[in-house]
All heavy atoms as TSV, in Angstrom:
chain	resi	resn	atom	element	x	y	z
A	1	MET	N	N	179.034	59.365	143.641
A	1	MET	CA	C	177.635	59.436	143.245
A	1	MET	C	C	176.977	58.087	143.532
A	1	MET	O	O	177.554	57.035	143.299
A	1	MET	CB	C	177.556	59.781	141.766
A	1	MET	CG	C	176.192	60.089	141.277
A	1	MET	SD	S	176.259	60.634	139.568
A	1	MET	CE	C	175.158	61.977	139.684
A	2	SER	N	N	175.747	58.118	144.028
A	2	SER	CA	C	175.048	56.879	144.373
A	2	SER	C	C	174.455	56.211	143.136
A	2	SER	O	O	174.332	56.810	142.074
A	2	SER	CB	C	173.950	57.180	145.390
A	2	SER	OG	O	172.986	58.019	144.807
A	3	GLU	N	N	174.055	54.977	143.313
A	3	GLU	CA	C	173.415	54.227	142.225
A	3	GLU	C	C	172.023	54.789	141.957
A	3	GLU	O	O	171.367	55.286	142.869
A	3	GLU	CB	C	173.296	52.750	142.623
A	3	GLU	CG	C	174.627	52.039	142.732
A	3	GLU	CD	C	175.359	51.970	141.415
A	3	GLU	OE1	O	174.727	51.648	140.388
A	3	GLU	OE2	O	176.567	52.277	141.395
A	4	PRO	N	N	171.552	54.691	140.717
A	4	PRO	CA	C	170.197	55.202	140.421
A	4	PRO	C	C	169.133	54.430	141.195
A	4	PRO	O	O	169.256	53.222	141.399
A	4	PRO	CB	C	170.033	54.988	138.926
A	4	PRO	CG	C	171.200	54.232	138.453
A	4	PRO	CD	C	172.207	54.148	139.551
A	5	PHE	N	N	168.099	55.144	141.588
A	5	PHE	CA	C	166.985	54.530	142.309
A	5	PHE	C	C	166.128	53.692	141.363
A	5	PHE	O	O	165.624	52.646	141.721
A	5	PHE	CB	C	166.147	55.636	142.960
A	5	PHE	CG	C	164.910	55.143	143.640
A	5	PHE	CD1	C	164.982	54.436	144.832
A	5	PHE	CD2	C	163.668	55.372	143.087
A	5	PHE	CE1	C	163.839	53.983	145.465
A	5	PHE	CE2	C	162.520	54.915	143.702
A	5	PHE	CZ	C	162.605	54.225	144.893
A	6	TYR	N	N	165.966	54.177	140.116
A	6	TYR	CA	C	165.113	53.495	139.146
A	6	TYR	C	C	165.665	53.723	137.748
A	6	TYR	O	O	166.084	54.814	137.412
A	6	TYR	CB	C	163.678	54.035	139.216
A	6	TYR	CG	C	162.757	53.462	138.169
A	6	TYR	CD1	C	162.235	52.180	138.305
A	6	TYR	CD2	C	162.426	54.180	137.031
A	6	TYR	CE1	C	161.402	51.636	137.342
A	6	TYR	CE2	C	161.589	53.649	136.059
A	6	TYR	CZ	C	161.083	52.378	136.228
A	6	TYR	OH	O	160.264	51.840	135.267
A	7	VAL	N	N	165.646	52.676	136.934
A	7	VAL	CA	C	166.060	52.774	135.536
A	7	VAL	C	C	164.892	52.265	134.679
A	7	VAL	O	O	164.445	51.136	134.842
A	7	VAL	CB	C	167.327	51.932	135.253
A	7	VAL	CG1	C	167.673	51.979	133.780
A	7	VAL	CG2	C	168.486	52.414	136.105
A	8	SER	N	N	164.409	53.120	133.782
A	8	SER	CA	C	163.290	52.746	132.925
A	8	SER	C	C	163.728	51.707	131.897
A	8	SER	O	O	164.813	51.799	131.337
A	8	SER	CB	C	162.755	53.986	132.208
A	8	SER	OG	O	161.707	53.631	131.353
A	9	LYS	N	N	162.864	50.743	131.637
A	9	LYS	CA	C	163.173	49.679	130.679
A	9	LYS	C	C	162.162	49.663	129.531
A	9	LYS	O	O	161.748	48.619	129.068
A	9	LYS	CB	C	163.163	48.322	131.379
A	9	LYS	CG	C	164.040	48.280	132.599
A	9	LYS	CD	C	165.224	47.423	132.397
A	9	LYS	CE	C	166.027	47.512	133.688
A	9	LYS	NZ	N	167.126	46.711	133.774
A	10	VAL	N	N	161.761	50.854	129.076
A	10	VAL	CA	C	160.815	50.973	127.974
A	10	VAL	C	C	161.540	50.730	126.657
A	10	VAL	O	O	162.668	51.170	126.473
A	10	VAL	CB	C	160.162	52.373	127.960
A	10	VAL	CG1	C	159.231	52.534	126.785
A	10	VAL	CG2	C	159.420	52.617	129.267
A	11	GLU	N	N	160.907	49.995	125.755
A	11	GLU	CA	C	161.483	49.740	124.430
A	11	GLU	C	C	160.642	50.442	123.384
A	11	GLU	O	O	159.411	50.473	123.489
A	11	GLU	CB	C	161.494	48.241	124.140
A	11	GLU	CG	C	162.352	47.447	125.090
A	11	GLU	CD	C	162.285	45.950	124.818
A	11	GLU	OE1	O	161.651	45.550	123.815
A	11	GLU	OE2	O	162.846	45.203	125.612
A	12	PHE	N	N	161.289	51.005	122.373
A	12	PHE	CA	C	160.588	51.674	121.278
A	12	PHE	C	C	160.950	51.047	119.961
A	12	PHE	O	O	162.075	50.584	119.775
A	12	PHE	CB	C	160.949	53.168	121.234
A	12	PHE	CG	C	160.301	53.968	122.311
A	12	PHE	CD1	C	160.946	54.209	123.506
A	12	PHE	CD2	C	159.023	54.465	122.139
A	12	PHE	CE1	C	160.349	54.933	124.503
A	12	PHE	CE2	C	158.408	55.195	123.134
A	12	PHE	CZ	C	159.079	55.430	124.322
A	13	GLU	N	N	159.983	51.053	119.047
A	13	GLU	CA	C	160.252	50.599	117.685
A	13	GLU	C	C	159.629	51.588	116.717
A	13	GLU	O	O	158.590	52.187	117.003
A	13	GLU	CB	C	159.690	49.203	117.442
A	13	GLU	CG	C	158.177	49.144	117.440
A	13	GLU	CD	C	157.632	47.769	117.106
A	13	GLU	OE1	O	157.667	47.391	115.926
A	13	GLU	OE2	O	157.160	47.104	118.045
A	14	LYS	N	N	160.268	51.785	115.579
A	14	LYS	CA	C	159.734	52.655	114.546
A	14	LYS	C	C	158.679	51.874	113.780
A	14	LYS	O	O	158.918	50.750	113.342
A	14	LYS	CB	C	160.851	53.101	113.613
A	14	LYS	CG	C	160.394	54.070	112.566
A	14	LYS	CD	C	161.557	54.597	111.753
A	14	LYS	CE	C	161.044	55.608	110.752
A	14	LYS	NZ	N	162.126	56.251	110.022
A	15	VAL	N	N	157.489	52.462	113.627
A	15	VAL	CA	C	156.407	51.824	112.891
A	15	VAL	C	C	156.468	52.275	111.439
A	15	VAL	O	O	156.624	51.461	110.533
A	15	VAL	CB	C	155.032	52.140	113.516
A	15	VAL	CG1	C	153.912	51.552	112.687
A	15	VAL	CG2	C	154.972	51.630	114.944
A	16	ALA	N	N	156.362	53.573	111.220
A	16	ALA	CA	C	156.440	54.164	109.878
A	16	ALA	C	C	156.445	55.673	110.028
A	16	ALA	O	O	155.743	56.213	110.895
A	16	ALA	CB	C	155.251	53.735	109.021
A	17	GLY	N	N	157.204	56.366	109.210
A	17	GLY	CA	C	157.243	57.827	109.271
A	17	GLY	C	C	157.573	58.311	110.667
A	17	GLY	O	O	158.568	57.911	111.255
A	18	ALA	N	N	156.707	59.159	111.220
A	18	ALA	CA	C	156.916	59.701	112.572
A	18	ALA	C	C	156.287	58.829	113.654
A	18	ALA	O	O	156.341	59.164	114.829
A	18	ALA	CB	C	156.338	61.112	112.648
A	19	ARG	N	N	155.687	57.714	113.287
A	19	ARG	CA	C	155.003	56.849	114.262
A	19	ARG	C	C	155.977	55.907	114.951
A	19	ARG	O	O	156.839	55.300	114.318
A	19	ARG	CB	C	153.901	56.059	113.568
A	19	ARG	CG	C	152.789	56.982	113.097
A	19	ARG	CD	C	151.712	56.301	112.289
A	19	ARG	NE	N	151.320	55.018	112.812
A	19	ARG	CZ	C	150.957	53.999	112.034
A	19	ARG	NH1	N	150.924	54.132	110.729
A	19	ARG	NH2	N	150.607	52.859	112.573
A	20	ARG	N	N	155.807	55.788	116.274
A	20	ARG	CA	C	156.616	54.898	117.099
A	20	ARG	C	C	155.692	54.107	118.010
A	20	ARG	O	O	154.602	54.546	118.344
A	20	ARG	CB	C	157.599	55.685	117.977
A	20	ARG	CG	C	158.511	56.635	117.231
A	20	ARG	CD	C	159.567	55.886	116.440
A	20	ARG	NE	N	160.502	56.779	115.799
A	20	ARG	CZ	C	160.376	57.254	114.567
A	20	ARG	NH1	N	159.304	56.965	113.855
A	20	ARG	NH2	N	161.290	58.034	114.036
A	21	ARG	N	N	156.141	52.950	118.445
A	21	ARG	CA	C	155.384	52.120	119.391
A	21	ARG	C	C	156.303	51.853	120.584
A	21	ARG	O	O	157.434	51.414	120.424
A	21	ARG	CB	C	154.977	50.813	118.732
A	21	ARG	CG	C	154.160	49.902	119.628
A	21	ARG	CD	C	153.614	48.696	118.867
A	21	ARG	NE	N	152.679	49.166	117.841
A	21	ARG	CZ	C	152.798	48.882	116.531
A	21	ARG	NH1	N	153.784	48.141	116.085
A	21	ARG	NH2	N	151.911	49.347	115.677
A	22	GLY	N	N	155.787	52.146	121.765
A	22	GLY	CA	C	156.547	51.904	122.987
A	22	GLY	C	C	155.948	50.764	123.770
A	22	GLY	O	O	154.730	50.643	123.868
A	23	ARG	N	N	156.811	49.918	124.300
A	23	ARG	CA	C	156.357	48.813	125.146
A	23	ARG	C	C	156.871	49.061	126.572
A	23	ARG	O	O	158.062	49.174	126.796
A	23	ARG	CB	C	156.898	47.493	124.631
A	23	ARG	CG	C	156.267	47.042	123.330
A	23	ARG	CD	C	156.696	45.646	122.962
A	23	ARG	NE	N	156.386	45.099	121.680
A	23	ARG	CZ	C	155.799	45.621	120.641
A	23	ARG	NH1	N	155.388	46.829	120.680
A	23	ARG	NH2	N	155.588	44.989	119.520
A	24	LEU	N	N	155.921	49.127	127.499
A	24	LEU	CA	C	156.250	49.375	128.893
A	24	LEU	C	C	156.550	48.062	129.604
A	24	LEU	O	O	156.047	47.002	129.198
A	24	LEU	CB	C	155.088	50.091	129.580
A	24	LEU	CG	C	154.615	51.380	128.897
A	24	LEU	CD1	C	153.395	51.940	129.620
A	24	LEU	CD2	C	155.719	52.390	128.833
A	25	PRO	N	N	157.344	48.102	130.669
A	25	PRO	CA	C	157.702	46.868	131.374
A	25	PRO	C	C	156.499	46.057	131.861
A	25	PRO	O	O	156.549	44.839	131.911
A	25	PRO	CB	C	158.533	47.354	132.564
A	25	PRO	CG	C	159.043	48.675	132.170
A	25	PRO	CD	C	158.018	49.263	131.244
A	26	ALA	N	N	155.393	46.717	132.190
A	26	ALA	CA	C	154.205	46.011	132.683
A	26	ALA	C	C	153.418	45.345	131.557
A	26	ALA	O	O	152.433	44.672	131.803
A	26	ALA	CB	C	153.302	46.985	133.436
A	27	GLY	N	N	153.856	45.563	130.295
A	27	GLY	CA	C	153.197	44.911	129.172
A	27	GLY	C	C	152.317	45.814	128.329
A	27	GLY	O	O	151.875	45.424	127.260
A	28	ALA	N	N	152.029	47.020	128.803
A	28	ALA	CA	C	151.199	47.950	128.032
A	28	ALA	C	C	151.966	48.469	126.812
A	28	ALA	O	O	153.189	48.551	126.825
A	28	ALA	CB	C	150.772	49.119	128.907
A	29	THR	N	N	151.223	48.803	125.779
A	29	THR	CA	C	151.803	49.362	124.566
A	29	THR	C	C	151.221	50.745	124.345
A	29	THR	O	O	150.028	50.956	124.541
A	29	THR	CB	C	151.452	48.470	123.349
A	29	THR	OG1	O	151.950	47.163	123.591
A	29	THR	CG2	C	152.070	49.004	122.086
A	30	VAL	N	N	152.074	51.706	123.952
A	30	VAL	CA	C	151.617	53.053	123.641
A	30	VAL	C	C	152.034	53.405	122.220
A	30	VAL	O	O	153.105	53.019	121.770
A	30	VAL	CB	C	152.160	54.105	124.634
A	30	VAL	CG1	C	151.606	53.885	126.014
A	30	VAL	CG2	C	153.665	54.116	124.663
A	31	GLU	N	N	151.152	54.096	121.525
A	31	GLU	CA	C	151.432	54.551	120.162
A	31	GLU	C	C	151.793	56.029	120.227
A	31	GLU	O	O	151.105	56.813	120.882
A	31	GLU	CB	C	150.201	54.356	119.281
A	31	GLU	CG	C	149.727	52.921	119.184
A	31	GLU	CD	C	150.677	52.019	118.411
A	31	GLU	OE1	O	151.331	52.499	117.458
A	31	GLU	OE2	O	150.764	50.833	118.760
A	32	LEU	N	N	152.866	56.414	119.569
A	32	LEU	CA	C	153.340	57.796	119.554
A	32	LEU	C	C	153.430	58.295	118.130
A	32	LEU	O	O	153.649	57.516	117.205
A	32	LEU	CB	C	154.722	57.889	120.202
A	32	LEU	CG	C	154.842	57.364	121.619
A	32	LEU	CD1	C	156.297	57.148	121.972
A	32	LEU	CD2	C	154.205	58.323	122.575
A	33	GLY	N	N	153.282	59.587	117.967
A	33	GLY	CA	C	153.396	60.180	116.640
A	33	GLY	C	C	153.344	61.682	116.715
A	33	GLY	O	O	153.973	62.281	117.583
A	34	VAL	N	N	152.568	62.293	115.824
A	34	VAL	CA	C	152.431	63.743	115.787
A	34	VAL	C	C	150.966	64.121	115.587
A	34	VAL	O	O	150.181	63.331	115.078
A	34	VAL	CB	C	153.282	64.369	114.654
A	34	VAL	CG1	C	154.758	64.186	114.921
A	34	VAL	CG2	C	152.923	63.788	113.308
A	35	HIS	N	N	150.625	65.341	116.010
A	35	HIS	CA	C	149.277	65.870	115.780
A	35	HIS	C	C	149.326	67.384	115.886
A	35	HIS	O	O	150.324	67.958	116.320
A	35	HIS	CB	C	148.260	65.283	116.771
A	35	HIS	CG	C	148.499	65.693	118.186
A	35	HIS	ND1	N	148.007	66.850	118.719
A	35	HIS	CD2	C	149.198	65.094	119.182
A	35	HIS	CE1	C	148.379	66.954	119.988
A	35	HIS	NE2	N	149.114	65.898	120.291
A	36	GLY	N	N	148.254	68.018	115.494
A	36	GLY	CA	C	148.068	69.453	115.667
A	36	GLY	C	C	149.148	70.320	115.048
A	36	GLY	O	O	149.626	70.055	113.944
A	37	PRO	N	N	149.571	71.375	115.776
A	37	PRO	CA	C	150.538	72.325	115.246
A	37	PRO	C	C	151.890	71.699	114.904
A	37	PRO	O	O	152.551	72.136	113.975
A	37	PRO	CB	C	150.699	73.359	116.360
A	37	PRO	CG	C	149.503	73.209	117.225
A	37	PRO	CD	C	149.060	71.782	117.090
A	38	VAL	N	N	152.296	70.683	115.643
A	38	VAL	CA	C	153.572	70.017	115.351
A	38	VAL	C	C	153.489	69.331	113.987
A	38	VAL	O	O	154.404	69.432	113.160
A	38	VAL	CB	C	153.937	69.001	116.452
A	38	VAL	CG1	C	155.186	68.220	116.096
A	38	VAL	CG2	C	154.107	69.705	117.784
A	39	LYS	N	N	152.396	68.662	113.753
A	39	LYS	CA	C	152.177	67.984	112.470
A	39	LYS	C	C	152.192	68.989	111.319
A	39	LYS	O	O	152.826	68.757	110.288
A	39	LYS	CB	C	150.836	67.243	112.537
A	39	LYS	CG	C	150.514	66.393	111.357
A	39	LYS	CD	C	149.226	65.629	111.667
A	39	LYS	CE	C	148.641	64.995	110.462
A	39	LYS	NZ	N	147.436	64.244	110.765
A	40	SER	N	N	151.523	70.117	111.498
A	40	SER	CA	C	151.489	71.155	110.465
A	40	SER	C	C	152.868	71.779	110.257
A	40	SER	O	O	153.289	72.000	109.127
A	40	SER	CB	C	150.498	72.248	110.849
A	40	SER	OG	O	149.205	71.726	110.936
A	41	HIS	N	N	153.570	72.068	111.353
A	41	HIS	CA	C	154.886	72.709	111.268
A	41	HIS	C	C	155.858	71.889	110.427
A	41	HIS	O	O	156.611	72.431	109.624
A	41	HIS	CB	C	155.463	72.932	112.664
A	41	HIS	CG	C	156.841	73.505	112.648
A	41	HIS	ND1	N	157.067	74.839	112.403
A	41	HIS	CD2	C	158.050	72.931	112.831
A	41	HIS	CE1	C	158.375	75.062	112.435
A	41	HIS	NE2	N	158.987	73.926	112.700
A	42	TYR	N	N	155.854	70.587	110.625
A	42	TYR	CA	C	156.768	69.712	109.888
A	42	TYR	C	C	156.172	69.184	108.584
A	42	TYR	O	O	156.752	68.315	107.946
A	42	TYR	CB	C	157.225	68.553	110.777
A	42	TYR	CG	C	158.152	69.025	111.865
A	42	TYR	CD1	C	157.726	69.117	113.181
A	42	TYR	CD2	C	159.459	69.394	111.573
A	42	TYR	CE1	C	158.569	69.563	114.181
A	42	TYR	CE2	C	160.311	69.844	112.570
A	42	TYR	CZ	C	159.865	69.924	113.863
A	42	TYR	OH	O	160.712	70.373	114.846
A	43	ARG	N	N	154.983	69.700	108.214
A	43	ARG	CA	C	154.306	69.313	106.969
A	43	ARG	C	C	154.124	67.800	106.865
A	43	ARG	O	O	154.454	67.174	105.862
A	43	ARG	CB	C	155.072	69.862	105.765
A	43	ARG	CG	C	155.122	71.362	105.736
A	43	ARG	CD	C	155.819	71.873	104.497
A	43	ARG	NE	N	155.885	73.313	104.533
A	43	ARG	CZ	C	157.006	73.997	104.796
A	43	ARG	NH1	N	158.124	73.371	105.045
A	43	ARG	NH2	N	156.988	75.303	104.805
A	44	LEU	N	N	153.592	67.226	107.922
A	44	LEU	CA	C	153.356	65.786	107.991
A	44	LEU	C	C	151.867	65.487	107.888
A	44	LEU	O	O	151.331	64.634	108.591
A	44	LEU	CB	C	153.923	65.221	109.305
A	44	LEU	CG	C	155.425	65.369	109.479
A	44	LEU	CD1	C	155.838	64.985	110.890
A	44	LEU	CD2	C	156.167	64.525	108.464
A	45	ASP	N	N	151.181	66.183	106.998
A	45	ASP	CA	C	149.731	66.057	106.886
A	45	ASP	C	C	149.267	64.642	106.552
A	45	ASP	O	O	148.153	64.263	106.880
A	45	ASP	CB	C	149.204	67.045	105.849
A	45	ASP	CG	C	149.462	68.483	106.276
A	45	ASP	OD1	O	149.355	68.758	107.486
A	45	ASP	OD2	O	149.790	69.306	105.409
A	46	ALA	N	N	150.105	63.846	105.912
A	46	ALA	CA	C	149.716	62.475	105.566
A	46	ALA	C	C	149.771	61.532	106.768
A	46	ALA	O	O	149.201	60.444	106.731
A	46	ALA	CB	C	150.613	61.941	104.455
A	47	GLU	N	N	150.450	61.948	107.836
A	47	GLU	CA	C	150.563	61.094	109.030
A	47	GLU	C	C	149.242	61.064	109.792
A	47	GLU	O	O	148.575	62.091	109.921
A	47	GLU	CB	C	151.649	61.637	109.966
A	47	GLU	CG	C	153.055	61.514	109.436
A	47	GLU	CD	C	153.585	60.103	109.522
A	47	GLU	OE1	O	153.220	59.355	110.445
A	47	GLU	OE2	O	154.372	59.749	108.629
A	48	PRO	N	N	148.854	59.908	110.325
A	48	PRO	CA	C	147.642	59.865	111.172
A	48	PRO	C	C	147.907	60.590	112.495
A	48	PRO	O	O	149.047	60.653	112.955
A	48	PRO	CB	C	147.428	58.365	111.409
A	48	PRO	CG	C	148.758	57.743	111.188
A	48	PRO	CD	C	149.479	58.604	110.188
A	49	ASP	N	N	146.873	61.162	113.087
A	49	ASP	CA	C	147.027	61.833	114.378
A	49	ASP	C	C	147.333	60.802	115.463
A	49	ASP	O	O	146.601	59.828	115.637
A	49	ASP	CB	C	145.753	62.592	114.755
A	49	ASP	CG	C	145.599	63.887	113.982
A	49	ASP	OD1	O	146.564	64.314	113.321
A	49	ASP	OD2	O	144.514	64.479	114.049
A	50	GLN	N	N	148.423	61.029	116.167
A	50	GLN	CA	C	148.836	60.192	117.291
A	50	GLN	C	C	149.347	61.118	118.389
A	50	GLN	O	O	149.834	62.206	118.109
A	50	GLN	CB	C	149.981	59.252	116.886
A	50	GLN	CG	C	149.618	58.195	115.882
A	50	GLN	CD	C	148.855	57.048	116.520
A	50	GLN	OE1	O	148.913	56.840	117.717
A	50	GLN	NE2	N	148.128	56.309	115.720
A	51	PRO	N	N	149.277	60.731	119.651
A	51	PRO	CA	C	149.800	61.570	120.727
A	51	PRO	C	C	151.319	61.715	120.608
A	51	PRO	O	O	152.013	60.777	120.215
A	51	PRO	CB	C	149.450	60.814	122.002
A	51	PRO	CG	C	148.575	59.696	121.609
A	51	PRO	CD	C	148.667	59.503	120.141
A	52	LEU	N	N	151.809	62.890	120.965
A	52	LEU	CA	C	153.243	63.124	121.054
A	52	LEU	C	C	153.766	62.503	122.347
A	52	LEU	O	O	153.011	62.338	123.311
A	52	LEU	CB	C	153.527	64.627	121.089
A	52	LEU	CG	C	153.165	65.408	119.830
A	52	LEU	CD1	C	152.876	66.848	120.165
A	52	LEU	CD2	C	154.296	65.292	118.837
A	53	ALA	N	N	155.044	62.212	122.391
A	53	ALA	CA	C	155.640	61.691	123.625
A	53	ALA	C	C	155.420	62.669	124.781
A	53	ALA	O	O	155.136	62.268	125.907
A	53	ALA	CB	C	157.124	61.423	123.427
A	54	VAL	N	N	155.517	63.967	124.500
A	54	VAL	CA	C	155.329	64.971	125.545
A	54	VAL	C	C	153.899	64.944	126.094
A	54	VAL	O	O	153.681	65.285	127.257
A	54	VAL	CB	C	155.741	66.380	125.050
A	54	VAL	CG1	C	154.750	66.929	124.044
A	54	VAL	CG2	C	155.928	67.333	126.205
A	55	ASP	N	N	152.922	64.518	125.304
A	55	ASP	CA	C	151.553	64.390	125.806
A	55	ASP	C	C	151.492	63.386	126.957
A	55	ASP	O	O	150.791	63.599	127.949
A	55	ASP	CB	C	150.597	63.949	124.692
A	55	ASP	CG	C	150.422	65.009	123.611
A	55	ASP	OD1	O	150.570	66.210	123.907
A	55	ASP	OD2	O	150.138	64.627	122.467
A	56	TYR	N	N	152.229	62.286	126.827
A	56	TYR	CA	C	152.267	61.283	127.890
A	56	TYR	C	C	152.992	61.805	129.123
A	56	TYR	O	O	152.603	61.530	130.259
A	56	TYR	CB	C	152.935	59.997	127.395
A	56	TYR	CG	C	152.051	59.194	126.468
A	56	TYR	CD1	C	152.220	59.247	125.099
A	56	TYR	CD2	C	151.047	58.376	126.979
A	56	TYR	CE1	C	151.415	58.507	124.244
A	56	TYR	CE2	C	150.226	57.642	126.139
A	56	TYR	CZ	C	150.420	57.709	124.766
A	56	TYR	OH	O	149.623	56.982	123.938
A	57	VAL	N	N	154.050	62.604	128.916
A	57	VAL	CA	C	154.791	63.170	130.039
A	57	VAL	C	C	153.893	64.134	130.822
A	57	VAL	O	O	153.840	64.084	132.048
A	57	VAL	CB	C	156.068	63.899	129.559
A	57	VAL	CG1	C	156.739	64.656	130.688
A	57	VAL	CG2	C	157.033	62.913	128.919
A	58	VAL	N	N	153.178	64.996	130.118
A	58	VAL	CA	C	152.275	65.943	130.767
A	58	VAL	C	C	151.156	65.205	131.507
A	58	VAL	O	O	150.824	65.535	132.642
A	58	VAL	CB	C	151.696	66.950	129.743
A	58	VAL	CG1	C	150.603	67.801	130.355
A	58	VAL	CG2	C	152.806	67.812	129.180
A	59	ALA	N	N	150.606	64.180	130.879
A	59	ALA	CA	C	149.541	63.399	131.531
A	59	ALA	C	C	150.068	62.720	132.799
A	59	ALA	O	O	149.376	62.688	133.818
A	59	ALA	CB	C	148.990	62.359	130.565
A	60	ALA	N	N	151.278	62.191	132.739
A	60	ALA	CA	C	151.856	61.526	133.918
A	60	ALA	C	C	152.117	62.522	135.045
A	60	ALA	O	O	151.871	62.225	136.211
A	60	ALA	CB	C	153.147	60.822	133.535
A	61	ALA	N	N	152.590	63.711	134.693
A	61	ALA	CA	C	152.876	64.725	135.707
A	61	ALA	C	C	151.581	65.221	136.365
A	61	ALA	O	O	151.566	65.540	137.544
A	61	ALA	CB	C	153.632	65.895	135.087
A	62	GLY	N	N	150.508	65.258	135.604
A	62	GLY	CA	C	149.237	65.753	136.132
A	62	GLY	C	C	148.439	64.686	136.866
A	62	GLY	O	O	147.488	64.982	137.554
A	63	GLY	N	N	148.824	63.424	136.685
A	63	GLY	CA	C	148.017	62.351	137.205
A	63	GLY	C	C	148.419	61.860	138.532
A	63	GLY	O	O	147.804	61.211	139.275
């Protein structure tokens, strides 16, 4: 098997509850959490609305 072409070097830290902060290699920071039906399903109504990680994946695939 060949060596990987690219290895992601993103770092994540837990902020509080379901909230996470990701730091990208270029220096940008992204805030992650829960919103909408996912938030309701897990009864996390006290959590502030934040984009899900999958929201960023979908945006990247579409962009």
